[in-house]
C-alpha positions in Angstrom: 108.7 96.1 115.7 106.9 99.1 114.0 104.6 98.2 111.2 104.3 100.3 108.0 100.6 100.8 109.1 100.0 102.7 112.3 96.6 101.0 112.8 98.3 97.6 113.3 99.2 96.0 116.6 99.7 92.6 118.2 97.3 91.3 120.8 97.8 89.1 123.9 97.5 86.0 121.7 100.4 87.3 119.6 98.1 87.8 116.6 98.1 90.8 114.2 95.3 93.3 114.9 93.9 96.1 112.7 92.0 98.8 114.5 92.2 96.7 117.6 90.5 93.7 116.0 92.2 90.3 115.6 92.9 89.7 111.8 92.5 86.0 112.3 89.0 86.4 113.7 88.1 88.6 110.8 89.5 86.1 108.3 87.6 83.2 109.9 84.3 85.2 109.8 84.6 86.6 106.3 87.0 84.0 104.7 90.1 84.7 102.6 91.2 86.5 100.6 89.8 89.8 101.8 90.5 93.5 102.0 90.4 94.8 105.6 90.3 98.5 106.2 90.6 100.6 109.5 87.9 103.2 109.2 89.2 105.2 112.1 92.5 105.9 110.4 90.8 106.9 107.2 88.8 109.4 109.1 91.9 110.6 111.0 93.7 111.2 107.7 90.8 113.3 106.4 90.9 115.4 109.6 94.7 115.9 109.2 94.2 117.4 105.7 91.2 119.5 106.7 93.0 120.9 109.7 96.0 121.8 107.6 93.8 123.5 105.1 92.3 125.5 108.0 95.7 126.3 109.5 97.6 127.3 106.4 94.9 128.7 104.2 92.5 130.0 106.8 90.0 127.6 105.5 90.0 129.2 102.1 90.0 125.9 100.2 88.7 122.3 99.9 90.3 118.9 100.3 89.1 116.5 97.7 89.4 112.7 98.2 90.8 111.3 94.9 88.3 108.4 94.8 90.1 106.4 92.1 92.2 105.1 95.0 89.2 103.3 96.4 85.7 103.9 95.2 82.7 102.4 96.9 79.5 103.9 98.4 80.8 103.5 102.0 83.9 105.6 101.3 81.8 108.4 99.8 79.6 108.3 102.9 82.7 108.7 105.1 84.0 111.6 103.0 80.6 113.3 103.3 80.6 112.9 107.1 84.2 114.2 107.3 83.4 117.4 105.3 85.5 116.4 102.3 85.0 117.0 98.6 85.6 114.2 96.1 87.4 113.9 92.8 85.8 111.4 90.3 87.3 110.3 87.0 84.5 108.4 85.3 80.8 108.1 85.0 80.9 105.0 87.3 82.7 106.9 90.1 80.3 109.8 89.7 77.3 107.5 89.7 78.5 105.7 92.9 79.1 109.0 94.7 75.7 110.3 93.8 74.0 107.1 94.9 75.8 107.3 98.2 74.2 110.7 98.8 77.4 112.7 98.3 76.6 116.4 97.7 77.1 117.1 93.9 78.4 120.6 94.5 81.5 119.2 96.2 82.3 116.8 93.3 85.0 117.6 90.8 84.9 115.6 87.6 88.3 114.8 86.0 89.4 112.6 83.1 91.2 113.0 79.8 88.5 111.6 77.5 85.1 112.0 79.1 82.3 110.4 77.1 79.3 112.5 76.1 77.0 110.6 78.5 79.4 111.1 81.4 79.5 114.9 80.7 75.7 114.9 80.5 75.4 113.1 83.8 77.7 115.7 85.4 75.6 118.6 83.9 72.3 117.0 84.9 73.4 116.5 88.5 75.0 120.0 88.8 78.5 118.8 89.9 80.7 121.5 91.4 83.4 121.6 88.8 84.4 119.8 85.6 88.1 119.8 85.1 88.6 120.2 81.3 91.4 118.2 79.7 91.3 119.4 76.0 89.6 121.5 73.4 87.4 118.7 72.1 86.0 118.2 75.6 85.6 121.9 76.1 83.5 122.3 73.0 81.3 119.4 74.0 80.7 120.7 77.5 79.8 124.1 76.1 77.4 122.5 73.6 75.7 120.2 76.2 75.5 123.0 78.8 73.8 125.4 76.4 71.3 122.7 75.5 70.5 122.4 79.2 70.4 126.2 79.6 73.2 126.0 82.2 76.6 127.6 82.8 79.2 125.1 84.0 82.1 126.0 86.3 85.3 124.6 84.8 89.0 124.3 85.6 91.7 123.4 83.1 94.2 120.6 83.6 97.6 122.1 83.0 100.9 120.3 82.4 103.4 122.4 84.3 106.4 120.5 82.8 107.7 119.0 86.1 109.4 115.6 86.5 108.3 114.2 89.8 110.9 111.4 89.9 108.5 108.6 90.1 107.7 105.6 87.9 107.1 106.7 84.3 103.5 105.5 84.4 102.6 107.7 87.3 104.2 110.9 86.2 101.6 113.2 84.8 102.9 116.8 85.0 105.6 116.6 82.2 104.9 117.7 78.6 104.8 114.1 77.3 101.7 113.1 79.1 98.2 112.1 77.9 96.7 114.5 80.4 95.9 118.2 80.0 97.4 121.2 78.1 101.0 122.3 78.2 102.4 125.5 79.6 105.6 125.4 77.5 103.9 125.5 74.1 101.4 128.2 74.9 98.5 125.7 74.6 97.2 126.3 78.1 97.1 130.1 77.5 95.3 129.7 74.2 92.6 127.4 75.4 91.8 129.6 78.4 91.5 132.7 76.2 89.2 130.7 73.9 87.1 129.4 76.8 86.7 132.8 78.3 84.5 133.8 75.4 82.6 130.5 75.1 78.9 130.2 76.1 77.8 127.6 78.6 81.1 127.5 80.6 82.7 129.8 83.2 86.5 129.5 83.8 87.0 129.5 87.5 90.3 127.8 88.0 93.4 125.9 86.9 94.6 122.5 87.9 97.8 120.4 87.8 98.9 117.0 89.1 102.5 116.2 88.8 102.5 112.5 89.7 102.1 109.9 92.5 104.0 108.5 95.4 106.2 111.6 95.8 108.5 111.9 98.8 109.8 115.5 98.2 108.5 118.9 98.9 110.4 120.7 96.1 108.3 119.4 93.1 105.1 120.6 94.8 106.6 124.0 95.6 107.8 124.3 92.0 104.4 123.4 90.7 102.8 126.0 92.9 105.3 128.6 91.7 104.7 127.8 88.0 100.9 127.8 88.3 100.9 131.1 90.2 103.1 132.7 87.6 100.6 131.4 85.0 97.7 132.9 86.9 99.6 136.2 87.0 100.3 136.0 83.2 96.6 135.5 82.5 95.7 138.6 84.5 98.5 140.8 83.1 98.0 139.8 79.4 94.3 139.3 79.1 92.6 140.5 82.3 91.5 137.0 83.1 91.3 136.4 86.8 91.6 132.9 88.2 89.7 132.3 91.4 90.8 128.7 92.1 94.0 126.7 92.1 93.9 122.9 92.3 97.4 121.4 92.9 96.3 117.8 92.8 97.8 115.1 95.0 100.5 112.5 94.8 101.8 112.5 98.4 103.9 109.4 99.1 103.0 106.7 101.7 105.0 104.1 103.5 104.8 100.8 101.6 108.0 99.4 103.0 110.5 100.2 105.8 112.6 102.0 103.2 110.0 104.6 102.3 110.3 108.0 104.0 107.1 109.9 103.5 106.7 113.5 104.8 103.8 114.3 107.2 100.9 115.2 105.0 100.3 118.6 106.6 103.9 119.6 105.8 103.1 119.5 102.0 100.3 121.9 102.6 102.4 124.2 104.8 105.3 124.3 102.4 103.1 125.0 99.3 101.0 127.7 101.2 104.2 129.8 101.6 104.8 129.7 97.9 101.2 130.6 97.1 101.1 133.6 99.4 104.5 134.8 98.3 103.6 134.5 94.6 100.2 136.1 95.1 102.0 139.2 96.4 104.7 139.1 93.8 102.3 138.8 90.9 99.7 141.1 92.4 96.9 138.5 92.2 94.4 137.5 94.8 95.2 134.4 96.8 93.2 131.7 95.1 90.7 129.3 96.7 93.0 126.3 97.2 92.1 122.7 96.3 94.1 119.5 96.7 93.4 115.9 95.8 94.9 113.3 98.2 93.8 109.7 97.5 96.4 107.1 98.2 97.6 108.9 101.4 94.1 108.8 102.9 93.3 105.1 102.4 96.5 103.1 101.5 97.9 102.8 105.0 94.5 102.0 106.4 94.1 98.7 104.6 95.7 95.2 104.3 94.8 92.1 102.3 94.6 88.8 104.2 95.3 85.5 102.3 95.6 81.9 103.1 98.8 80.1 102.1 98.4 77.1 99.8 101.4 75.4 98.2 104.9 76.1 99.4 107.2 75.1 96.6 111.0 75.1 97.1 113.2 74.9 94.0 116.6 74.0 95.4 119.2 76.8 95.0 116.7 78.8 92.9 113.7 80.1 94.7 110.9 79.2 97.2 107.4 80.1 96.0 104.7 80.7 98.6 101.4 80.6 96.8 98.3 82.3 98.3 94.6 82.2 97.4 94.6 85.6 95.7 97.1 87.4 93.4 97.2 89.9 90.5 93.4 89.9 90.3 93.1 91.7 93.7 96.5 93.5 93.5 97.9 94.2 90.0 100.4 96.8 91.1 103.4 94.5 91.1 102.8 93.3 87.5 102.1 96.9 86.5 104.7 98.9 88.4 106.9 96.3 90.2 105.5 97.9 93.3 107.0 96.8 96.6 105.0 95.6 99.7 105.7 94.1 103.0 103.9 91.0 104.4 103.6 89.4 107.9 102.1 86.2 109.2 98.9 86.9 111.0 99.6 84.5 113.9 103.4 85.4 114.1 103.7 89.0 112.9 106.8 89.6 115.0 108.6 86.4 114.2 112.1 86.7 112.9 112.4 86.9 109.2 114.8 84.1 108.3 114.0 82.9 104.8 113.8 84.6 101.4 110.6 83.6 99.5 108.5 84.9 96.6 104.8 85.3 97.4 102.9 84.3 94.4 99.3 84.4 93.4 97.0 81.7 92.0 96.4 83.2 88.5 97.6 81.3 85.5 100.2 83.9 84.7 104.0 83.7 85.4 104.1 87.3 86.4 101.4 86.8 89.1 103.6 87.9 92.0 102.7 89.9 95.1 106.2 90.2 96.6 109.4 89.0 95.1 112.3 87.9 97.3 110.6 88.8 100.6 112.3 88.0 103.9 109.8 86.0 105.9 109.6 83.6 108.9 109.1 79.9 108.2 105.8 79.6 106.3 103.5 76.6 106.1 100.5 75.7 104.1 97.4 76.9 105.8 99.0 80.0 107.4 97.3 83.3 107.2 99.4 86.0 105.5 98.7 89.8 105.5 100.1 92.0 102.8 100.2 95.5 104.2 99.2 99.0 102.9 96.9 97.7 100.2 94.1 100.2 100.9 94.7 102.1 97.7 94.7 100.9 94.1 93.9 97.3 95.0 90.2 97.0 95.2 89.8 99.8 92.6 92.1 98.0 90.1 90.8 94.5 90.8 89.7 92.3 88.0 88.1 89.0 87.3 91.1 87.6 85.5 90.7 83.8 85.3 87.1 84.3 86.4 88.1 84.7 90.0 85.5 86.6 92.0 86.6 90.0 93.5 87.2 90.3 97.2 85.0 91.8 99.9 86.0 95.0 101.6 85.6 94.8 105.4 85.6 97.9 107.5 86.8 97.9 111.1 85.3 100.8 113.1 85.5 101.3 116.8 86.1 97.6 117.4 83.3 96.3 115.2 83.5 94.9 111.7 81.1 95.5 108.8 81.0 94.7 105.1 81.5 97.7 102.8 81.6 95.6 99.7 80.4 92.0 99.6 82.4 89.2 98.1 81.5 88.4 94.5 79.9 85.0 93.8 80.3 82.7 90.8 76.7 83.8 89.9 77.9 87.4 89.9 80.6 86.4 87.3 78.0 85.2 84.8 75.1 87.7 85.4 75.9 89.7 82.2 76.7 86.7 80.1 74.2 85.9 77.3 
């Protein structure tokens, strides 16, 4: 059997392992539920992207880790050691990266409605780039930068008008999106013309992000073509030269056996051909290339381990298998109806003979982790692992029903260590008055 995560295996006891370490042993030591991550595979994914940037752009670029996928100090330390940049989308992510010692000049600050204090933090700490979403934000950056007697390098987030064929809530490149300025309406052109004469800012690049969990090359190739044409238009019409092109992320990963992701370096290879061809066609310099993978770096490096509680069979209707976590640690099913696969830790290769619905412990009918999953016979007390939960689980976790958030455990070279400790009940009330 091949798992959807390459870092998983089965040991001589027949137990599931991650990064070579028995998941049952980890669960016994740290208790359940818990997020478990394989650090070696995170680092390997970073190296794949960095090598592709070197191979296909001659190193003329930077790979940013889109840290909204999983943000904690340990992740930023890994990214620093692997020579990555990072993309942050809030003051909290920026603060965490800085506290982890991540170099500010390799931080790109995104977001569609940055608060004044967040912009001020970015200016004070000399972040590498601020990606501007709208004219209100542009004026505020200009104002605050001038007060600080600084000139801030900026990119503009552009909506290239591309449907990425993903869930409506994760499509971001089409005109009807809360993010960025549109190409079709001339809005993008006008705001860059305006910014080029504004004090306190320097326009260095343009950015787009067309969506998430995309399994095709064509949308990325089309985005590159549209953005390169836009760069050419800015030069031809206004003499504005764009130095940097950020094409975002959104590369799909394997959540279930039905998913068919493309090797990550193939995205970079395909898009590089378009960029070079369009540079020659439009007579513009090849821009410094930036990309922002997040999910594809961490999702398939993590699982969540639970303990089974009640197994409730409703004859001729459904069998509910309840675990000691749920939508508080993984809200993606209730938000997107996202699909996952699960295995039993002590019988990961057992034949899947029964259809069950894996449910959480929250007081909410929609608290489901996997609906209609084919599983082996499951009993109360079994350990169950939901796979490929390394992205958008910890980062989206909540304290719904006043349930403490889970720890993040890193497995690295056969050893385990805490990256984020489990919250306590005392943690839940520390800000209560």
